[in-house]
ZAMARGU-4260 file (C-alpha; in steps of 0.2 Angstrom, whole numbers, plus 5000, padded with zeros to 4 digits):
<rodrens>
0) 4940/5006/4934 | 4948/5005/4951 | 4965/5004/4954 | 4978/4991/4962 | 4996/4997/4970
5) 5012/4988/4966 | 5031/4991/4973 | 5033/5007/4962 | 5016/5014/4956 | 4998/5008/4950
10) 4990/4996/4937 | 4974/5000/4933 | 4959/4988/4931 | 4942/4990/4919 | 4929/4978/4924
15) 4913/4975/4916 | 4900/4965/4922 | 4885/4955/4917 | 4871/4965/4930 | 4859/4950/4930
20) 4872/4937/4933 | 4885/4947/4943 | 4897/4937/4930 | 4912/4947/4924 | 4913/4947/4906
25) 4926/4958/4901 | 4940/4965/4909 | 4958/4972/4907 | 4973/4978/4916 | 4986/4990/4911
30) 5000/5005/4916 | 4989/5018/4912 | 4972/5025/4912 | 4972/5027/4893 | 4955/5023/4883
35) 4965/5006/4878 | 4962/5000/4895 | 4942/5002/4894 | 4943/4996/4876 | 4950/4981/4879
40) 4939/4975/4891 | 4923/4982/4881 | 4930/4969/4867 | 4932/4953/4878 | 4916/4957/4886
45) 4906/4959/4866 | 4915/4943/4864 | 4908/4933/4877 | 4891/4942/4876 | 4876/4941/4862
50) 4875/4959/4859 | 4856/4961/4857 | 4848/4971/4868 | 4859/4976/4877 | 4863/4991/4889
55) 4878/4996/4892 | 4880/5007/4909 | 4895/5017/4913 | 4902/5031/4923 | 4906/5047/4914
60) 4922/5046/4912 | 4935/5050/4896 | 4938/5031/4895 | 4918/5028/4892 | 4915/5045/4883
65) 4928/5043/4869 | 4924/5042/4852 | 4934/5026/4848 | 4923/5019/4863 | 4907/5025/4859
70) 4910/5016/4842 | 4912/5000/4848 | 4897/5001/4855 | 4887/5008/4842 | 4893/4999/4829
75) 4887/4982/4839 | 4871/4990/4844 | 4873/4992/4861 | 4863/5005/4870 | 4871/5017/4881
80) 4867/5022/4898 | 4878/5034/4911 | 4878/5040/4926 | 4874/5056/4935 | 4887/5068/4938
85) 4893/5063/4953 | 4883/5050/4957 | 4893/5034/4962 | 4878/5024/4966 | 4872/5022/4950
90) 4885/5010/4946 | 4884/5000/4962 | 4889/4984/4953 | 4904/4990/4946 | 4909/4996/4966
95) 4902/4980/4974 | 4914/4970/4963 | 4930/4982/4967 | 4926/4981/4985 | 4925/4962/4986
100) 4940/4961/4972 | 4949/4972/4985 | 4946/4963/5001 | 4947/4948/4995 | 4963/4947/4984
105) 4971/4964/4983 | 4973/4968/5002 | 4980/4950/5005 | 4995/4952/4993 | 5009/4963/4991
110) 5012/4964/4970 | 5031/4969/4966 | 5027/4968/4948 | 5014/4971/4932 | 5016/4953/4930
115) 5010/4948/4946 | 4995/4956/4945 | 4991/4950/4929 | 4993/4934/4936 | 4984/4935/4952
120) 4967/4946/4946 | 4965/4935/4933 | 4963/4921/4944 | 4952/4928/4955 | 4940/4933/4940
125) 4940/4918/4931 | 4943/4905/4945 | 4937/4914/4959 | 4924/4926/4958 | 4916/4920/4942
130) 4918/4901/4947 | 4917/4900/4966 | 4911/4915/4974 | 4893/4914/4981 | 4880/4928/4975
135) 4864/4930/4990 | 4857/4939/4975 | 4860/4923/4966 | 4851/4911/4977 | 4870/4907/4984
140) 4878/4902/4966 | 4892/4909/4958 | 4889/4917/4942 | 4895/4905/4928 | 4882/4892/4939
145) 4868/4904/4938 | 4870/4908/4920 | 4872/4889/4916 | 4855/4885/4927 | 4846/4898/4919
150) 4853/4893/4902 | 4846/4875/4906 | 4828/4884/4912 | 4827/4891/4896 | 4831/4876/4885
155) 4818/4865/4896 | 4805/4878/4894 | 4808/4878/4874 | 4807/4860/4875 | 4790/4860/4884
160) 4784/4874/4873 | 4787/4865/4857 | 4780/4849/4867 | 4763/4857/4870 | 4763/4867/4852
165) 4763/4850/4842
</rodrens>
């Protein structure tokens, strides 16, 4: 979770990142830090991903340790992993994303309203970060392209395996 300043306060952003592809697979914005914020992001991530063999890693914040959040993880067969107390390096993927978001989007704008934040942050995540922003760890590809290429390679390997086993 990170905060984004607006004219008269803050807006909070919760994001869930696929650690393998660096894609933001779930996110939510809210005016408060209630567990509803993280639950909304989690539900979006679950809707976009196959939950088999997933590990959900977070810090120990109340938003991630509340009964409703834990129940959703368990109901979807998702393993739970949490950072050690006071160890932000355990969540380096999220911290890196939030740094990028703030440097390449938030600090360049003066948001006035919640609607301003929703419009700009959604655009940044969906159209810039996931589709265009290059990641050195992904061979200088954006997350969506990396996932597409990975899926194509897996499909090709399956076709080859079927051909060989016939």
